[in-house]
C-alpha positions in Angstrom: -22.6 253.7 152.3 -20.2 255.4 154.6 -17.3 254.6 152.3 -19.2 256.0 149.3 -19.8 259.3 151.2 -16.2 259.5 152.2 -15.0 259.0 148.7 -17.4 261.7 147.4 -16.1 264.2 150.0 -12.5 263.3 149.0 -13.3 264.0 145.4 -15.2 267.3 146.1 -12.3 268.9 148.1 -9.7 268.8 145.3 -12.3 269.9 142.8 -13.2 272.9 144.8 -9.5 273.6 145.5 -8.7 273.4 141.8 -11.6 275.7 140.9 -10.3 278.2 143.5 -6.8 278.1 142.0 -8.2 278.7 138.5 -10.1 281.7 139.8 -6.9 283.1 141.4 -5.2 282.6 138.0 -8.1 284.5 136.3 -7.6 287.4 138.8 -3.9 287.5 137.8 -4.7 287.6 134.1 -7.3 290.2 134.8 -4.7 292.4 136.5 -2.3 291.9 133.6 -4.9 293.0 131.1 -6.1 295.9 133.2 -2.5 297.1 133.5 -2.4 297.8 129.8 -4.6 300.8 130.4 -1.7 303.3 131.1 0.2 302.7 127.9 -3.0 302.4 125.7 -4.5 305.6 127.1 -1.2 307.4 126.3 -1.7 306.1 122.7 -5.1 307.7 122.3 -5.2 311.4 121.7 -8.8 312.5 122.7 -10.8 313.9 125.5 -10.4 311.7 128.6 -14.2 311.4 129.1 -14.6 310.6 125.4 -12.0 307.8 125.8 -13.8 306.4 128.9 -17.1 306.5 127.1 -15.9 304.9 123.8 -13.9 302.3 125.7 -17.0 301.3 127.7 -19.2 301.1 124.6 -16.7 298.9 122.9 -16.5 296.8 126.1 -20.3 296.5 126.2 -20.2 295.2 122.6 -17.6 292.6 123.5 -19.7 291.3 126.4 -22.8 291.3 124.2 -21.2 289.4 121.4 -19.5 286.8 123.6 -22.3 286.2 126.0 -25.4 287.6 124.4 -27.5 284.4 124.7 -26.5 284.0 128.3 -27.4 287.5 129.5 -30.5 287.8 131.6 -31.8 291.1 132.9 -34.0 291.0 135.9 -33.6 294.6 137.2 -32.7 293.3 140.7 -31.0 295.5 143.3 -27.7 293.6 142.9 -27.8 293.8 139.1 -28.5 297.5 139.0 -26.2 298.3 142.0 -23.3 296.5 140.2 -24.0 298.5 137.0 -24.0 301.9 138.8 -20.9 300.9 140.8 -19.1 299.9 137.6 -20.0 303.1 135.7 -19.0 305.2 138.7 -15.7 303.5 139.0 -14.5 304.1 135.4 -15.9 307.6 135.0 -14.7 308.9 138.4 -11.3 307.5 137.8 -11.0 309.4 134.5 -12.2 312.6 136.2 -9.7 312.1 139.1 -6.8 311.8 136.6 -7.8 315.2 135.3 -8.0 316.9 138.7 -5.0 315.3 140.5 -1.9 313.3 139.8 -2.1 309.9 138.2 -0.3 308.5 141.3 -2.9 310.0 143.7 -5.7 308.7 141.5 -4.4 305.1 141.4 -3.4 305.0 145.1 -6.8 306.3 146.3 -8.7 304.0 143.9 -6.8 301.1 145.5 -8.1 301.9 148.9 -11.0 299.7 147.7 -9.8 296.6 149.5 -10.3 298.4 152.8 -14.0 299.0 152.1 -14.4 295.5 150.8 -13.0 294.1 154.0 -15.1 296.4 156.1 -18.4 295.8 154.3 -18.1 292.1 153.4 -19.2 290.7 156.8 -22.7 292.3 156.7 -23.2 292.6 153.0 -21.9 289.1 152.0 -21.4 287.2 155.2 -17.7 286.9 154.4 -15.4 288.1 157.2 -11.8 289.0 156.4 -9.3 287.1 158.4 -6.5 288.7 160.5 -4.1 287.4 157.8 -6.0 289.3 155.1 -5.9 292.5 157.2 -2.2 292.1 157.6 -1.6 291.5 153.9 -3.8 294.5 153.1 -1.8 296.8 155.4 1.5 295.5 153.8 0.1 296.0 150.3 -1.1 299.5 151.1 2.4 300.3 152.5 3.9 299.0 149.2 1.5 301.2 147.2 2.6 304.3 149.1 6.3 303.4 148.4 5.4 302.6 144.8 4.0 306.1 144.2 6.1 307.9 146.7 8.0 310.1 144.2 4.7 311.2 142.5 2.3 311.7 145.4 1.1 315.2 146.0 -1.1 317.1 148.5 -2.4 319.3 145.7 -5.7 318.7 143.9 -8.0 318.1 146.9 -11.1 317.8 144.7 -9.4 315.3 142.5 -8.3 313.3 145.5 -11.9 313.2 146.8 -13.1 312.0 143.3 -10.4 309.3 143.3 -11.5 308.2 146.8 -15.0 308.0 145.4 -13.7 305.8 142.6 -12.1 303.5 145.2 -15.4 303.2 147.0 -17.2 302.5 143.8 -14.7 299.8 142.9 -15.2 298.2 146.2 -19.0 298.1 145.8 -18.6 296.8 142.3 -16.7 293.8 143.7 -19.3 293.4 146.5 -22.2 293.4 144.1 -20.6 291.0 141.6 -19.6 288.7 144.4 -23.2 288.7 145.8 -24.4 287.5 142.4 -22.0 284.5 142.5 -24.9 282.0 142.4 -26.4 283.7 139.4 -24.8 285.4 136.5 -23.2 288.8 137.2 -22.2 289.8 133.7 -25.4 291.7 132.9 -24.3 294.2 135.5 -21.1 294.8 133.5 -23.0 295.2 130.3 -25.4 297.8 131.8 -22.5 299.5 133.5 -20.6 299.9 130.3 -23.6 301.3 128.5 -24.2 303.8 131.3 -20.5 304.9 131.2 -20.8 305.1 127.4 -23.8 307.4 127.7 -22.0 309.6 130.2 -19.0 310.0 127.9 -21.1 310.3 124.7 -21.4 314.2 124.7 -17.6 314.5 124.8 -17.1 312.3 121.8 -18.6 314.9 119.4 -16.1 317.7 120.3 -13.5 316.2 118.0 -12.7 312.9 116.3 -9.7 310.7 117.0 -7.2 309.7 114.4 -6.9 306.3 112.8 -4.1 305.4 115.2 -6.2 306.5 118.2 -9.1 304.3 117.0 -6.8 301.3 117.1 -5.9 302.2 120.7 -9.5 302.6 121.6 -10.4 299.2 120.1 -7.6 297.6 122.2 -8.8 299.5 125.3 -12.4 298.3 124.8 -11.6 294.7 123.9 -8.4 293.7 125.6 -8.2 296.2 128.6 -11.9 296.4 129.5 -14.3 293.9 128.0 -12.3 290.6 128.3 -10.7 291.2 131.8 -14.0 292.3 133.4 -15.6 289.0 132.1 -12.7 287.1 133.7 -13.1 289.2 136.9 -16.8 288.4 137.2 -16.2 284.7 136.6 -13.4 284.6 139.2 -15.5 286.3 141.8 -17.8 283.2 141.8 -15.0 281.1 143.3 -13.1 283.5 145.5 -14.1 285.7 148.4 -14.6 289.4 147.8 -11.4 290.3 149.7 -9.3 287.9 147.5 -11.1 289.4 144.5 -9.9 292.9 145.4 -6.4 292.0 146.8 -5.0 290.0 143.9 -5.8 292.7 141.2 -3.6 295.1 143.2 -0.9 293.8 140.9 -2.3 296.1 138.2 -0.5 299.3 139.3 2.7 297.4 139.6 2.5 296.0 136.1 1.4 299.3 134.5 4.8 301.0 134.6 6.4 297.8 133.4 4.5 298.1 130.1 5.3 301.8 129.9 9.0 301.0 130.4 9.0 298.2 127.8 7.2 300.1 125.2 8.1 303.8 125.9 11.3 303.6 127.8 10.1 305.4 131.0 12.1 303.9 133.9 10.4 303.4 137.3 12.0 305.1 140.3 13.9 303.1 142.9 11.0 303.6 145.4 8.6 302.3 142.8 10.7 299.1 142.4 10.8 298.6 146.2 7.0 299.2 146.6 6.3 296.9 143.6 8.4 294.2 145.1 6.4 294.4 148.4 3.1 294.3 146.6 4.2 291.4 144.4 5.4 289.4 147.4 2.2 290.0 149.3 0.1 288.9 146.3 2.2 285.7 145.8 1.9 284.9 149.5 -1.9 285.4 149.5 -2.4 283.3 146.4 -0.2 280.5 147.7 -1.9 280.5 151.1 -5.2 280.0 149.3 -8.2 279.9 151.6 -6.3 279.0 154.8 -6.6 281.4 157.7 
């Protein structure tokens, strides 16, 4: 009997470790797909809030088509909280880009890991390790270097809105993680619908061109719908802190796409900062769940 229990435990550990590694890989793919946003948004010529709304409605359609039979709506606090956090994240980020520099908006949105690390212990019962705090500080330093040439003290209102987007992003991660034993994707569907409704009035001011519609479809399907499905699934197997640290690859990958497709070269400071962030992400992923 003891031998049987020992063999069972031996089999469980590798299985859980493999599931954790797959979840980390899903987070990397998520960051890769999210990073397409910069070049795709440049492609679309339309009101920014209209873009955000149309992108979210297309994303909602993707989630509904792929997972329709699995979606269950119970109106729980976590489900509604996740939906509101999601809609706030995508809408506030678009508004912030209108009121401050893109660098400020991205940097302040990616203060989200700080709030996740602070709130996880009492909201989820998951405490960030000292190693995670150290990696977080290193990555935030890399983010500052990455955007050093474009950061500005102007646009105070936009900076506050971007900070709000970061807080919303943190709570989205926390709410999705708290639904790890259930099915968090209904939160994303409801959040996309809410964001679509917010952007709806701005869609009637003008109509995008055929080329812009192609960009919108790519935004909704490839940059929003699919990666958020992957993100929700990954958060069932990783801690909230892991779930917010690994996607910090997104701002590093974004200018790479812009460089490859549009020829805009990143600055030397951006290369240094990106290297720091990439190194920290690789270290965190390789160290796995060890403290």
